[in-house]
Backbone of each chain as nested JSON, in Angstrom:
{
  "chains": [
    {"id": "A", "residues": [
      {"number": 1, "name": "MET", "atoms": {"N": [6.463, -169.282, 83.252], "CA": [7.031, -168.301, 82.322], "C": [7.264, -166.988, 83.063]}},
      {"number": 2, "name": "ASN", "atoms": {"N": [8.471, -166.438, 82.895], "CA": [8.781, -165.196, 83.574], "C": [8.512, -163.996, 82.661]}},
      {"number": 3, "name": "GLN", "atoms": {"N": [7.798, -163.035, 83.214], "CA": [7.434, -161.851, 82.427], "C": [7.707, -160.611, 83.263]}},
      {"number": 4, "name": "THR", "atoms": {"N": [8.27, -159.607, 82.624], "CA": [8.55, -158.356, 83.334], "C": [7.672, -157.24, 82.785]}},
      {"number": 5, "name": "PHE", "atoms": {"N": [7.095, -156.472, 83.702], "CA": [6.231, -155.349, 83.332], "C": [6.833, -154.061, 83.89]}},
      {"number": 6, "name": "ASN", "atoms": {"N": [6.731, -152.997, 83.114], "CA": [7.093, -151.669, 83.602], "C": [5.815, -150.983, 84.05]}},
      {"number": 7, "name": "VAL", "atoms": {"N": [5.767, -150.649, 85.332], "CA": [4.528, -150.154, 85.929], "C": [4.791, -148.811, 86.62]}},
      {"number": 8, "name": "GLN", "atoms": {"N": [3.95, -147.833, 86.297], "CA": [4.078, -146.518, 86.931], "C": [3.053, -146.343, 88.042]}},
      {"number": 9, "name": "GLY", "atoms": {"N": [3.434, -145.604, 89.061], "CA": [2.486, -145.214, 90.1], "C": [2.599, -145.989, 91.401]}},
      {"number": 10, "name": "MET", "atoms": {"N": [3.555, -146.919, 91.462], "CA": [3.718, -147.662, 92.724], "C": [4.588, -146.82, 93.659]}},
      {"number": 11, "name": "THR", "atoms": {"N": [3.978, -146.259, 94.681], "CA": [4.702, -145.306, 95.517], "C": [5.066, -145.829, 96.896]}},
      {"number": 12, "name": "CYS", "atoms": {"N": [4.432, -146.893, 97.325], "CA": [4.685, -147.346, 98.709], "C": [4.44, -148.845, 98.834]}},
      {"number": 13, "name": "GLY", "atoms": {"N": [4.657, -149.35, 100.016], "CA": [4.482, -150.777, 100.256], "C": [3.061, -151.259, 100.033]}},
      {"number": 14, "name": "HIS", "atoms": {"N": [2.086, -150.372, 100.298], "CA": [0.698, -150.763, 100.041], "C": [0.485, -151.005, 98.546]}},
      {"number": 15, "name": "CYS", "atoms": {"N": [1.133, -150.179, 97.743], "CA": [1.007, -150.329, 96.284], "C": [1.585, -151.665, 95.837]}},
      {"number": 16, "name": "GLU", "atoms": {"N": [2.736, -152.026, 96.402], "CA": [3.339, -153.317, 96.056], "C": [2.381, -154.457, 96.392]}},
      {"number": 17, "name": "LYS", "atoms": {"N": [1.772, -154.348, 97.555], "CA": [0.85, -155.386, 97.99], "C": [-0.378, -155.44, 97.077]}},
      {"number": 18, "name": "ALA", "atoms": {"N": [-0.885, -154.267, 96.694], "CA": [-2.067, -154.211, 95.827], "C": [-1.777, -154.841, 94.469]}},
      {"number": 19, "name": "VAL", "atoms": {"N": [-0.588, -154.556, 93.921], "CA": [-0.215, -155.13, 92.623], "C": [-0.029, -156.644, 92.756]}},
      {"number": 20, "name": "THR", "atoms": {"N": [0.654, -157.06, 93.808], "CA": [0.856, -158.5, 94.032], "C": [-0.483, -159.22, 94.14]}},
      {"number": 21, "name": "GLN", "atoms": {"N": [-1.395, -158.651, 94.922], "CA": [-2.697, -159.297, 95.109], "C": [-3.512, -159.31, 93.815]}},
      {"number": 22, "name": "ALA", "atoms": {"N": [-3.386, -158.261, 93.013], "CA": [-4.112, -158.222, 91.735], "C": [-3.658, -159.368, 90.831]}},
      {"number": 23, "name": "VAL", "atoms": {"N": [-2.343, -159.58, 90.782], "CA": [-1.814, -160.66, 89.939], "C": [-2.22, -162.012, 90.523]}},
      {"number": 24, "name": "GLN", "atoms": {"N": [-2.142, -162.139, 91.829], "CA": [-2.447, -163.435, 92.444], "C": [-3.943, -163.73, 92.479]}},
      {"number": 25, "name": "SER", "atoms": {"N": [-4.772, -162.715, 92.318], "CA": [-6.201, -163.01, 92.216], "C": [-6.5, -163.605, 90.831]}},
      {"number": 26, "name": "LEU", "atoms": {"N": [-5.653, -163.273, 89.866], "CA": [-5.759, -163.876, 88.53], "C": [-5.151, -165.279, 88.533]}},
      {"number": 27, "name": "ASP", "atoms": {"N": [-4.007, -165.402, 89.198], "CA": [-3.286, -166.672, 89.247], "C": [-2.717, -166.858, 90.653]}},
      {"number": 28, "name": "PRO", "atoms": {"N": [-3.414, -167.608, 91.497], "CA": [-2.983, -167.764, 92.891], "C": [-1.582, -168.359, 93.03]}},
      {"number": 29, "name": "GLN", "atoms": {"N": [-1.143, -169.066, 91.981], "CA": [0.19, -169.676, 92.009], "C": [1.295, -168.717, 91.579]}},
      {"number": 30, "name": "ALA", "atoms": {"N": [0.921, -167.562, 91.087], "CA": [1.912, -166.639, 90.535], "C": [2.919, -166.198, 91.593]}},
      {"number": 31, "name": "GLN", "atoms": {"N": [4.171, -166.074, 91.163], "CA": [5.191, -165.476, 92.028], "C": [5.466, -164.07, 91.513]}},
      {"number": 32, "name": "VAL", "atoms": {"N": [5.422, -163.115, 92.419], "CA": [5.539, -161.713, 92.023], "C": [6.697, -161.072, 92.782]}},
      {"number": 33, "name": "ARG", "atoms": {"N": [7.579, -160.445, 92.053], "CA": [8.67, -159.683, 92.687], "C": [8.634, -158.265, 92.15]}},
      {"number": 34, "name": "ILE", "atoms": {"N": [8.702, -157.299, 93.062], "CA": [8.569, -155.905, 92.653], "C": [9.801, -155.11, 93.053]}},
      {"number": 35, "name": "ASP", "atoms": {"N": [10.343, -154.378, 92.078], "CA": [11.393, -153.397, 92.35], "C": [10.718, -152.043, 92.209]}},
      {"number": 36, "name": "ARG", "atoms": {"N": [10.265, -151.518, 93.342], "CA": [9.443, -150.3, 93.298], "C": [10.189, -149.085, 92.748]}},
      {"number": 37, "name": "PRO", "atoms": {"N": [11.414, -148.801, 93.222], "CA": [12.107, -147.622, 92.674], "C": [12.277, -147.706, 91.157]}},
      {"number": 38, "name": "ALA", "atoms": {"N": [12.469, -148.915, 90.654], "CA": [12.666, -149.083, 89.21], "C": [11.341, -149.207, 88.453]}},
      {"number": 39, "name": "GLY", "atoms": {"N": [10.25, -149.371, 89.166], "CA": [8.956, -149.547, 88.507], "C": [8.852, -150.867, 87.757]}},
      {"number": 40, "name": "LYS", "atoms": {"N": [9.538, -151.905, 88.272], "CA": [9.545, -153.209, 87.597], "C": [8.738, -154.233, 88.397]}},
      {"number": 41, "name": "VAL", "atoms": {"N": [7.916, -154.967, 87.668], "CA": [7.155, -156.055, 88.28], "C": [7.495, -157.338, 87.533]}},
      {"number": 42, "name": "ASP", "atoms": {"N": [8.127, -158.271, 88.231], "CA": [8.478, -159.577, 87.655], "C": [7.428, -160.579, 88.069]}},
      {"number": 43, "name": "VAL", "atoms": {"N": [6.863, -161.256, 87.088], "CA": [5.807, -162.215, 87.384], "C": [6.169, -163.571, 86.79]}},
      {"number": 44, "name": "GLN", "atoms": {"N": [6.104, -164.582, 87.64], "CA": [6.278, -165.963, 87.182], "C": [4.881, -166.577, 87.176]}},
      {"number": 45, "name": "SER", "atoms": {"N": [4.358, -166.811, 85.99], "CA": [2.963, -167.256, 85.891], "C": [2.704, -167.917, 84.543]}},
      {"number": 46, "name": "THR", "atoms": {"N": [1.7, -168.779, 84.523], "CA": [1.3, -169.403, 83.26], "C": [0.275, -168.542, 82.518]}},
      {"number": 47, "name": "GLN", "atoms": {"N": [-0.196, -167.481, 83.162], "CA": [-1.2, -166.621, 82.532], "C": [-0.581, -165.771, 81.423]}},
      {"number": 48, "name": "PRO", "atoms": {"N": [-1.396, -165.456, 80.389], "CA": [-0.865, -164.628, 79.301], "C": [-0.564, -163.202, 79.766]}},
      {"number": 49, "name": "ARG", "atoms": {"N": [0.401, -162.623, 79.081], "CA": [0.87, -161.276, 79.423], "C": [-0.276, -160.257, 79.473]}},
      {"number": 50, "name": "ASP", "atoms": {"N": [-1.153, -160.311, 78.473], "CA": [-2.248, -159.335, 78.411], "C": [-3.136, -159.392, 79.647]}},
      {"number": 51, "name": "ALA", "atoms": {"N": [-3.417, -160.592, 80.098], "CA": [-4.301, -160.757, 81.258], "C": [-3.649, -160.199, 82.52]}},
      {"number": 52, "name": "ILE", "atoms": {"N": [-2.348, -160.429, 82.651], "CA": [-1.631, -159.92, 83.827], "C": [-1.582, -158.393, 83.784]}},
      {"number": 53, "name": "ALA", "atoms": {"N": [-1.268, -157.856, 82.612], "CA": [-1.209, -156.39, 82.474], "C": [-2.558, -155.76, 82.803]}},
      {"number": 54, "name": "LYS", "atoms": {"N": [-3.633, -156.413, 82.367], "CA": [-4.974, -155.891, 82.633], "C": [-5.28, -155.895, 84.133]}},
      {"number": 55, "name": "ALA", "atoms": {"N": [-4.884, -156.964, 84.806], "CA": [-5.131, -157.053, 86.25], "C": [-4.405, -155.93, 86.997]}},
      {"number": 56, "name": "ILE", "atoms": {"N": [-3.184, -155.635, 86.574], "CA": [-2.41, -154.558, 87.22], "C": [-3.049, -153.202, 86.915]}},
      {"number": 57, "name": "ALA", "atoms": {"N": [-3.444, -153.007, 85.661], "CA": [-4.045, -151.731, 85.258], "C": [-5.362, -151.489, 85.986]}},
      {"number": 58, "name": "GLU", "atoms": {"N": [-6.134, -152.551, 86.169], "CA": [-7.427, -152.393, 86.849], "C": [-7.255, -152.038, 88.32]}},
      {"number": 59, "name": "GLU", "atoms": {"N": [-6.072, -152.289, 88.852], "CA": [-5.787, -151.894, 90.239], "C": [-5.441, -150.411, 90.321]}},
      {"number": 60, "name": "GLY", "atoms": {"N": [-5.309, -149.767, 89.164], "CA": [-5.072, -148.322, 89.162], "C": [-3.646, -147.907, 88.846]}},
      {"number": 61, "name": "TYR", "atoms": {"N": [-2.859, -148.839, 88.304], "CA": [-1.474, -148.528, 87.96], "C": [-1.313, -148.586, 86.453]}},
      {"number": 62, "name": "GLU", "atoms": {"N": [-0.411, -147.752, 85.944], "CA": [-0.239, -147.711, 84.503], "C": [0.863, -148.672, 84.073]}},
      {"number": 63, "name": "VAL", "atoms": {"N": [0.49, -149.595, 83.187], "CA": [1.462, -150.537, 82.641], "C": [1.988, -149.938, 81.349]}},
      {"number": 64, "name": "VAL", "atoms": {"N": [3.265, -149.561, 81.359], "CA": [3.822, -148.844, 80.211], "C": [4.714, -149.727, 79.35]}},
      {"number": 65, "name": "GLY", "atoms": {"N": [4.907, -150.969, 79.742], "CA": [5.72, -151.858, 78.918], "C": [5.836, -153.225, 79.543]}}
    ]},
    {"id": "B", "residues": [
      {"number": 1, "name": "MET", "atoms": {"N": [-13.414, -132.494, 119.311], "CA": [-12.297, -131.547, 119.218], "C": [-11.563, -131.771, 117.892]}},
      {"number": 2, "name": "ASN", "atoms": {"N": [-11.306, -130.693, 117.199], "CA": [-10.62, -130.81, 115.913], "C": [-9.113, -130.611, 116.092]}},
      {"number": 3, "name": "GLN", "atoms": {"N": [-8.368, -131.548, 115.513], "CA": [-6.921, -131.48, 115.647], "C": [-6.295, -131.726, 114.278]}},
      {"number": 4, "name": "THR", "atoms": {"N": [-5.275, -130.936, 113.969], "CA": [-4.596, -131.119, 112.689], "C": [-3.171, -131.617, 112.927]}},
      {"number": 5, "name": "PHE", "atoms": {"N": [-2.798, -132.609, 112.12], "CA": [-1.457, -133.181, 112.22], "C": [-0.742, -133.005, 110.878]}},
      {"number": 6, "name": "ASN", "atoms": {"N": [0.533, -132.724, 110.946], "CA": [1.36, -132.712, 109.737], "C": [2.062, -134.061, 109.653]}},
      {"number": 7, "name": "VAL", "atoms": {"N": [1.789, -134.762, 108.57], "CA": [2.245, -136.149, 108.457], "C": [3.023, -136.341, 107.156]}},
      {"number": 8, "name": "GLN", "atoms": {"N": [4.206, -136.914, 107.279], "CA": [5.021, -137.176, 106.087], "C": [4.93, -138.646, 105.67]}},
      {"number": 9, "name": "GLY", "atoms": {"N": [5.0, -138.868, 104.371], "CA": [5.102, -140.228, 103.851], "C": [3.814, -140.799, 103.275]}},
      {"number": 10, "name": "MET", "atoms": {"N": [2.742, -139.984, 103.252], "CA": [1.499, -140.484, 102.649], "C": [1.587, -140.252, 101.14]}},
      {"number": 11, "name": "THR", "atoms": {"N": [1.775, -141.341, 100.408], "CA": [2.031, -141.176, 98.976], "C": [0.87, -141.591, 98.083]}},
      {"number": 12, "name": "CYS", "atoms": {"N": [-0.093, -142.313, 98.602], "CA": [-1.15, -142.812, 97.72], "C": [-2.443, -143.029, 98.499]}},
      {"number": 13, "name": "GLY", "atoms": {"N": [-3.466, -143.429, 97.801], "CA": [-4.76, -143.645, 98.438], "C": [-4.738, -144.723, 99.503]}},
      {"number": 14, "name": "HIS", "atoms": {"N": [-3.859, -145.728, 99.305], "CA": [-3.749, -146.766, 100.33], "C": [-3.221, -146.168, 101.628]}},
      {"number": 15, "name": "CYS", "atoms": {"N": [-2.3, -145.226, 101.5], "CA": [-1.739, -144.579, 102.689], "C": [-2.828, -143.798, 103.425]}},
      {"number": 16, "name": "GLU", "atoms": {"N": [-3.664, -143.095, 102.687], "CA": [-4.763, -142.351, 103.326], "C": [-5.653, -143.304, 104.109]}},
      {"number": 17, "name": "LYS", "atoms": {"N": [-5.943, -144.431, 103.491], "CA": [-6.807, -145.409, 104.136], "C": [-6.134, -145.983, 105.391]}},
      {"number": 18, "name": "ALA", "atoms": {"N": [-4.85, -146.256, 105.294], "CA": [-4.117, -146.817, 106.434], "C": [-4.108, -145.837, 107.607]}},
      {"number": 19, "name": "VAL", "atoms": {"N": [-3.906, -144.554, 107.316], "CA": [-3.897, -143.539, 108.38], "C": [-5.296, -143.396, 108.981]}},
      {"number": 20, "name": "THR", "atoms": {"N": [-6.305, -143.347, 108.115], "CA": [-7.689, -143.24, 108.594], "C": [-8.029, -144.41, 109.506]}},
      {"number": 21, "name": "GLN", "atoms": {"N": [-7.665, -145.61, 109.074], "CA": [-7.985, -146.799, 109.873], "C": [-7.207, -146.829, 111.18]}},
      {"number": 22, "name": "ALA", "atoms": {"N": [-5.987, -146.328, 111.164], "CA": [-5.196, -146.29, 112.401], "C": [-5.878, -145.39, 113.431]}},
      {"number": 23, "name": "VAL", "atoms": {"N": [-6.358, -144.237, 112.974], "CA": [-7.037, -143.307, 113.887], "C": [-8.354, -143.912, 114.36]}},
      {"number": 24, "name": "GLN", "atoms": {"N": [-9.072, -144.53, 113.44], "CA": [-10.39, -145.069, 113.804], "C": [-10.298, -146.353, 114.621]}},
      {"number": 25, "name": "SER", "atoms": {"N": [-9.149, -147.0, 114.597], "CA": [-9.006, -148.157, 115.485], "C": [-8.82, -147.67, 116.923]}},
      {"number": 26, "name": "LEU", "atoms": {"N": [-8.303, -146.454, 117.07], "CA": [-8.175, -145.833, 118.392], "C": [-9.524, -145.277, 118.832]}},
      {"number": 27, "name": "ASP", "atoms": {"N": [-10.233, -144.645, 117.891], "CA": [-11.525, -144.005, 118.172], "C": [-12.456, -144.244, 116.982]}},
      {"number": 28, "name": "PRO", "atoms": {"N": [-13.302, -145.274, 117.073], "CA": [-14.174, -145.624, 115.944], "C": [-15.093, -144.474, 115.513]}},
      {"number": 29, "name": "GLN", "atoms": {"N": [-15.323, -143.536, 116.416], "CA": [-16.183, -142.379, 116.108], "C": [-15.435, -141.242, 115.411]}},
      {"number": 30, "name": "ALA", "atoms": {"N": [-14.141, -141.35, 115.344], "CA": [-13.334, -140.247, 114.799], "C": [-13.68, -139.956, 113.347]}},
      {"number": 31, "name": "GLN", "atoms": {"N": [-13.685, -138.681, 113.013], "CA": [-13.812, -138.287, 111.613], "C": [-12.436, -137.834, 111.146]}},
      {"number": 32, "name": "VAL", "atoms": {"N": [-12.026, -138.371, 110.004], "CA": [-10.67, -138.11, 109.518], "C": [-10.736, -137.55, 108.108]}},
      {"number": 33, "name": "ARG", "atoms": {"N": [-10.082, -136.425, 107.894], "CA": [-9.978, -135.853, 106.551], "C": [-8.51, -135.656, 106.225]}},
      {"number": 34, "name": "ILE", "atoms": {"N": [-8.132, -136.101, 105.044], "CA": [-6.715, -136.042, 104.68], "C": [-6.517, -135.231, 103.408]}},
      {"number": 35, "name": "ASP", "atoms": {"N": [-5.576, -134.296, 103.488], "CA": [-5.114, -133.564, 102.303], "C": [-3.714, -134.112, 102.027]}},
      {"number": 36, "name": "ARG", "atoms": {"N": [-3.68, -135.101, 101.14], "CA": [-2.426, -135.825, 100.946], "C": [-1.311, -134.94, 100.38]}},
      {"number": 37, "name": "PRO", "atoms": {"N": [-1.571, -134.151, 99.308], "CA": [-0.478, -133.313, 98.782], "C": [0.101, -132.37, 99.84]}},
      {"number": 38, "name": "ALA", "atoms": {"N": [-0.761, -131.892, 100.743], "CA": [-0.303, -130.969, 101.784], "C": [0.247, -131.703, 103.002]}},
      {"number": 39, "name": "GLY", "atoms": {"N": [0.064, -133.015, 103.072], "CA": [0.512, -133.77, 104.24], "C": [-0.242, -133.414, 105.51]}},
      {"number": 40, "name": "LYS", "atoms": {"N": [-1.53, -133.067, 105.35], "CA": [-2.345, -132.656, 106.505], "C": [-3.391, -133.72, 106.831]}},
      {"number": 41, "name": "VAL", "atoms": {"N": [-3.497, -134.026, 108.11], "CA": [-4.522, -134.954, 108.575], "C": [-5.365, -134.228, 109.626]}},
      {"number": 42, "name": "ASP", "atoms": {"N": [-6.63, -134.029, 109.3], "CA": [-7.573, -133.39, 110.224], "C": [-8.371, -134.47, 110.931]}},
      {"number": 43, "name": "VAL", "atoms": {"N": [-8.367, -134.414, 112.235], "CA": [-9.068, -135.438, 113.015], "C": [-10.049, -134.775, 113.976]}},
      {"number": 44, "name": "GLN", "atoms": {"N": [-11.275, -135.218, 113.904], "CA": [-12.301, -134.807, 114.86], "C": [-12.46, -135.981, 115.812]}},
      {"number": 45, "name": "SER", "atoms": {"N": [-12.007, -135.797, 117.056], "CA": [-12.004, -136.925, 117.998], "C": [-11.899, -136.415, 119.425]}},
      {"number": 46, "name": "THR", "atoms": {"N": [-12.383, -137.207, 120.337], "CA": [-12.247, -136.878, 121.759], "C": [-10.921, -137.391, 122.327]}},
      {"number": 47, "name": "GLN", "atoms": {"N": [-10.2, -138.172, 121.52], "CA": [-8.929, -138.735, 122.007], "C": [-7.853, -137.656, 122.099]}},
      {"number": 48, "name": "PRO", "atoms": {"N": [-6.923, -137.824, 123.039], "CA": [-5.849, -136.83, 123.162], "C": [-4.903, -136.851, 121.962]}},
      {"number": 49, "name": "ARG", "atoms": {"N": [-4.34, -135.696, 121.724], "CA": [-3.45, -135.52, 120.571], "C": [-2.31, -136.543, 120.546]}},
      {"number": 50, "name": "ASP", "atoms": {"N": [-1.697, -136.772, 121.689], "CA": [-0.557, -137.699, 121.738], "C": [-0.943, -139.105, 121.283]}},
      {"number": 51, "name": "ALA", "atoms": {"N": [-2.13, -139.541, 121.707], "CA": [-2.571, -140.897, 121.366], "C": [-2.822, -141.02, 119.861]}},
      {"number": 52, "name": "ILE", "atoms": {"N": [-3.398, -139.972, 119.282], "CA": [-3.666, -139.993, 117.834], "C": [-2.352, -139.971, 117.062]}},
      {"number": 53, "name": "ALA", "atoms": {"N": [-1.446, -139.11, 117.497], "CA": [-0.14, -139.023, 116.822], "C": [0.588, -140.366, 116.886]}},
      {"number": 54, "name": "LYS", "atoms": {"N": [0.479, -141.035, 118.024], "CA": [1.142, -142.337, 118.197], "C": [0.541, -143.371, 117.243]}},
      {"number": 55, "name": "ALA", "atoms": {"N": [-0.788, -143.374, 117.115], "CA": [-1.461, -144.33, 116.225], "C": [-1.003, -144.13, 114.777]}},
      {"number": 56, "name": "ILE", "atoms": {"N": [-0.865, -142.874, 114.374], "CA": [-0.424, -142.591, 112.995], "C": [1.035, -143.021, 112.827]}},
      {"number": 57, "name": "ALA", "atoms": {"N": [1.859, -142.707, 113.811], "CA": [3.285, -143.042, 113.728], "C": [3.489, -144.556, 113.685]}},
      {"number": 58, "name": "GLU", "atoms": {"N": [2.68, -145.281, 114.449], "CA": [2.826, -146.738, 114.48], "C": [2.424, -147.378, 113.144]}},
      {"number": 59, "name": "GLU", "atoms": {"N": [1.683, -146.643, 112.354], "CA": [1.318, -147.135, 111.021], "C": [2.471, -146.931, 110.037]}},
      {"number": 60, "name": "GLY", "atoms": {"N": [3.51, -146.238, 110.478], "CA": [4.695, -146.082, 109.634], "C": [4.855, -144.712, 109.003]}},
      {"number": 61, "name": "TYR", "atoms": {"N": [4.108, -143.729, 109.498], "CA": [4.196, -142.374, 108.946], "C": [4.789, -141.445, 109.991]}},
      {"number": 62, "name": "GLU", "atoms": {"N": [5.513, -140.447, 109.525], "CA": [6.165, -139.537, 110.457], "C": [5.263, -138.347, 110.753]}},
      {"number": 63, "name": "VAL", "atoms": {"N": [4.961, -138.182, 112.027], "CA": [4.157, -137.038, 112.451], "C": [5.132, -135.932, 112.843]}},
      {"number": 64, "name": "VAL", "atoms": {"N": [5.134, -134.868, 112.05], "CA": [6.13, -133.818, 112.256], "C": [5.531, -132.572, 112.92]}},
      {"number": 65, "name": "GLY", "atoms": {"N": [4.252, -132.608, 113.162], "CA": [3.672, -131.44, 113.828], "C": [2.186, -131.594, 114.041]}}
    ]}
  ]
}
């Protein structure tokens, strides 16, 4: 299932990696694509939206949608 | 010896860590203090300035002074 999140605070490549790893620690099979300038995180995963959003938020980024 | 570098491109905590680790991989004894909003990196190290600047630059940050 493809899910898109609007995430604030991703400023550099390290941030992209941190968000990707946060999602993949929840679901190692997840595919994550990030458009940093747009603040968009596309996740292909079987995990529920809430769980993915929580994993991103716990990494220190604000999930706004 | 205390040396201050002006560094551009440090946008988040991961960047601070990357710069600190780059300096400490050159000199494990180095003490590194970063003022990210000001773009200042203070390094206490016996290593020459050029070598420290090179280590920071190789991490992907621009040393402008």
